[in-house]
C-alpha positions in Angstrom: 12.5 22.9 10.4 8.8 20.5 10.1 9.1 20.2 6.4 12.7 18.2 7.7 11.3 16.0 10.0 8.7 14.5 7.3 11.5 14.1 5.0 13.0 11.9 7.4 10.2 9.9 8.8 9.1 9.2 5.0 10.9 7.2 2.3 8.4 8.7 -0.6 5.3 6.4 -1.9 5.0 2.6 -2.4 4.8 3.9 -6.1 8.6 5.0 -5.4 9.2 2.0 -3.3 8.5 -0.2 -6.3 10.7 1.4 -8.9 14.0 2.0 -6.7 13.5 -1.9 -5.5 12.9 -3.7 -8.7 16.0 -4.8 -10.3 16.9 -4.4 -13.4 14.5 -7.1 -15.3 11.6 -6.4 -13.1 11.4 -9.9 -11.1 9.0 -9.6 -8.3 12.0 -10.2 -5.6 12.4 -6.2 -4.8 11.2 -6.7 -1.4 11.6 -9.7 0.9 8.3 -11.4 1.7 8.1 -9.8 5.2 8.9 -6.5 4.2 5.7 -6.8 1.7 2.9 -8.4 4.9 4.5 -5.1 6.9 3.3 -2.7 4.6 0.5 -4.6 3.4 -0.2 -5.0 7.2 -0.2 -1.1 8.1 -2.4 -0.1 4.8 -5.5 -2.4 5.4 -5.5 -1.4 8.9 -5.3 2.3 7.9 -8.4 1.3 5.5 -10.1 -0.8 8.3 -9.9 2.4 10.8 -11.5 4.3 8.3 -14.2 2.3 7.4 -15.0 1.3 10.7 -15.4 4.6 12.4 -18.6 4.7 14.3 -20.2 7.9 14.0 -19.1 8.4 9.9 -17.5 6.1 8.3 -14.9 7.0 5.6 -14.2 5.7 2.5 -10.9 6.4 0.8 -12.0 6.7 -2.8 -8.8 6.8 -4.1 -6.5 3.9 -3.2 -3.4 3.4 -5.2 -0.1 3.0 -4.3 0.8 6.4 -5.0 -0.9 7.6 -1.9 0.7 5.0 0.5 3.5 6.8 2.3 6.3 4.2 3.1 8.3 5.0 6.4 12.0 5.2 7.4 11.3 1.6 9.3 9.7 0.3 6.2 6.2 0.5 7.9 3.3 2.2 5.3 0.2 4.9 6.3 -2.2 4.2 3.9 -5.1 7.3 4.5 -3.3 10.1 2.9 -6.1 10.7 1.0 -9.4 10.5 2.3 -12.7 11.6 1.2 -16.2 10.6 1.9 -19.2 8.8 -0.4 -18.2 11.8 -3.3 -14.6 11.7 -5.1 -13.9 13.5 -8.8 -13.5 10.9 -11.7 -11.0 12.8 -13.0 -7.8 12.6 -10.1 -8.4 9.1 -10.4 -6.5 6.3 -12.0 -9.0 4.0 -13.9 -6.7 1.1 -13.4 -7.2 1.1 -9.8 -10.8 1.5 -9.7 -13.8 -0.9 -9.3 -15.7 -1.7 -12.4 -18.9 0.1 -10.8 -17.1 3.7 -10.7 -16.0 3.5 -14.1 -17.5 4.5 -17.4 -19.9 6.6 -15.2 -21.6 9.2 -17.4 -22.7 11.7 -14.3 -20.5 15.0 -14.6 -17.2 14.0 -13.4 -18.5 12.5 -10.3 -18.7 9.3 -9.1 -20.0 7.3 -5.5 -17.6 5.8 -3.7 -18.1 3.2 -1.4 -16.1 0.7 1.3 -16.7 -2.0 -1.2 -15.1 -0.2 -4.0 -12.5 0.5 -1.9 -11.5 -3.0 -1.4 -11.1 -3.7 -4.8 -8.4 -0.7 -5.2 -7.0 -1.6 -2.3 -6.8 -5.3 -4.1 -5.1 -3.9 -7.1 -2.6 -2.1 -4.6 -1.6 -5.1 -3.0 -1.5 -7.1 -6.2 1.4 -4.8 -7.2 3.3 -4.8 -4.5 3.2 -8.5 -3.9 4.2 -8.7 -7.5 6.0 -5.7 -8.8 4.0 -5.3 -12.0 2.3 -1.7 -12.5 -1.3 -2.1 -12.7 -3.3 -3.0 -16.0 -7.1 -3.0 -16.0 -7.3 -5.6 -19.2 -4.2 -7.9 -17.2 -5.9 -7.9 -14.0 -6.2 -11.3 -14.2 -3.2 -12.7 -15.3 -1.4 -10.1 -12.9 -2.9 -12.0 -9.9 -1.6 -15.0 -11.1 1.8 -13.7 -10.5 1.3 -13.4 -6.6 3.1 -16.3 -5.5 1.8 -16.9 -3.0 -1.7 -19.4 -2.9 -3.2 -17.3 -0.1 -2.5 -13.6 -0.7 -3.5 -14.5 -4.5 -6.5 -16.2 -3.7 -7.2 -12.6 -1.5 -6.6 -10.6 -4.6 -9.1 -12.4 -6.6 -12.1 -12.2 -4.4 -10.8 -8.4 -3.1 -10.9 -7.5 -7.1 -14.1 -9.5 -7.5 -16.6 -8.1 -10.1 -19.5 -8.5 -7.8 -19.1 -5.7 -4.9 -20.8 -7.6 -2.2 -18.3 -10.6 -3.0 -15.8 -8.6 -1.8 -14.1 -9.2 1.7 -14.5 -6.4 4.0 -11.6 -4.3 4.7 -11.3 -6.1 8.2 -11.4 -9.6 6.6 -8.9 -8.2 4.6 -6.0 -6.6 7.5 -7.1 -10.1 9.7 -6.4 -12.6 6.4 -3.1 -10.0 5.7 -2.2 -10.2 9.3 -2.4 -13.7 9.9 0.8 -14.4 7.0 3.1 -13.0 10.5 2.2 -15.8 12.5 3.9 -17.8 9.0 7.5 -19.5 9.3 8.2 -18.0 5.7 7.1 -14.3 7.3 9.9 -15.3 10.8 12.5 -16.6 8.2 13.4 -13.8 5.7 15.0 -10.6 6.0 14.1 -7.2 6.0 16.0 -4.5 4.6 15.6 -0.4 4.7 15.4 1.7 1.7 16.9 5.1 2.4 16.4 7.5 0.5 16.1 5.7 -3.1 18.4 3.7 -2.5 18.8 -0.3 -0.7 20.9 -0.7 1.5 24.0 -3.3 1.3 22.9 -4.6 4.5 20.3 -7.1 5.3 18.7 -6.8 8.6 18.0 -10.5 10.2 14.6 -10.1 12.5 14.3 -12.7 14.7 
């Protein structure tokens, strides 16, 4: 019974949602602006919470769209995996990794930091905003496909090669959350994805 309840609550991962909701031409119109911002806000909030824990902060270490679970009301849970400081490189996707975590020769482990988390989060947000599967060699071109100028600038900052120049998870959260006060957010619709299929009707939100 508990397993059934979990299956009812979750649509799958963000990766699954992108694959299902993308149209046949691969255009980035698979989700409304409102849906993208709602998912981005929930995801960044989860990472911010981990990074702000007082007694012992955590880093995620493996942020990617496959680890962002989408709920039945199109929300997101962004901390499905949690590690502290050390993560095995064998389990990581290099396309999401910060430059400082790639190409290490330390026996299969790499030190993960909050700054590295922000980089991976920036890659994930770029994937969410564009519908494009992350490719390290095409990072700059993919970010340029983010239509909203403010969000595009945020993704560029988050994936800066210099870790000290990246915004914190908290700064990222507030930047994304601010989009909820914009006219474009208030004027767009939200659709629901149910078990891998988009519903035909849109739900107008005031």
